[in-house]
Phi, psi and omega in degrees: 000136174259143182234128172262116173253130179251145181082038183303329189266358177278178186299311181285317183300322178305308181290326182294338181297326181273324185280341177270346186303324179286352187261356180159185180278110185273118176252107186262126178240141172254190186302324183297324183272329186206090178278123183291351175285344182256094188292325179299317176304319178301314181296316178304309182300317180293314182294335174286315184285318186054058183281156175281330183217135176248121177250114182261100176252020181260149174188162168275110184245010181279089193301312186282324180296328182302332180299336182245349174241060189295316183297317179293316176296326179296310181301315183286317190271330186254300185294308182304315174300322171304320176291320176297323178293322175296318184290312178301321184289325182294333176270355182072028180256188182247135171257130175253127187219154178238132177244204198209154171297350182288352173292343178264159177271356176082003185274345179293143183267350177241165183298146181289136173251162187297334181268006171293141179299141177263151179199078184293148180255003185224167172294321180301306183299324180292320183288326180291322180293317177295331174293319177302312183297321182298319178299307182297329182298325180298323175087013175275189176275131180206154177226116182245129175254117170269133181223182189206152173043059191284140174218154180186171179289340182266139171077182180272147175194182183295322178305313179293324178296319182291320173300318175301313177298317181297334173288331187257333187246154175265342177203151178214161172249131185228141179303134182243357185247014169251129187238133173192182184250110172307130182236116184291138177303323179293325178293323177298322182286315182299312182298322178298311175307312179299307182300313178300313180305318186283330179288326181275350186229044173151301180274060183296137178283138181288161179304124175085004182276138176246128177238143179240130181221146172273143182214099177216159178288164176282173176063085174296143174222177169274168175298325180293316175302314182296320177295318177300320178295315180305308186291315177302320175288315180291333185290337182253000181263143173293138179112343176252127182250090187252135172273334186279135167260149181305320182290349175267010177267110182270132176282132177231165179270160178306324181298332181276358184225068183296140181225154182304316182262137180279139180252144173301133170293321181247108176250017179289127184249126176282117187254021181298322183294311179297319180293324186282316185294328186237013175064040182253161169223124181287131186269168173296152182277338195289334175293324174297313179301315184298319181293318175308313186287329176297315180296319177302315180299312178299321182292319179296326182269009174085017178272000000 
């Protein structure tokens, strides 16, 4: 079986190269090989490879920049997934795609379930939701994972931003009224591999079936709590020279830190459907964070 992976150099795509390897021949493409802004290129690559499964880990993820680059975000996050769905359906294959907690407005006081009404508050969220709709409209076999607050050793993310600030500053302010579950890229990739294996070896998707699942780690926290944990763990590890102490991270309200794009206040995702359908249990994110910090420390020390 051949698997076409798009976005190989991103946080999730980098991890997927390993988790997908046991399930078939993986042909991994980055932006240089297949830029999702080029819809004709997408069709050409898929028709050349003729994969049984397409896994799309590529996206426009610059949340604030999307507010001023609407057309580009729309093309990559909405139109490109639709093209991938069309090409997968033409081959009779499966499309695996990743979406986001930003499809919700964040006003609910309990974790979001897949059937909750969507109401994105940003261009990024709106284009990701449009991508979901484009996939469903094609009517082929597809699997969509909504996830949140992704972090990993590869690429840019909140963890690396906090570590950079912690080297230079003695105090910082971090939003404390936005709640979600930091989700390791490695966990997303592992779950994708497990689900794909089960779907291909028993729980086969019916023709035209679309499944939507929430995929996030356990134990929601605020951005401030997450930052304090990052600094607290890194501060006692060899390899990090931090000026910032966890106690010097000040909690502030969203209103005190305005951004071009609005973020959901409540990003908690209920993963019961995923856990029930595939016999899984979403783990806590902290052990993944510790491992990531260990890898970064080794890299900084030249190992």
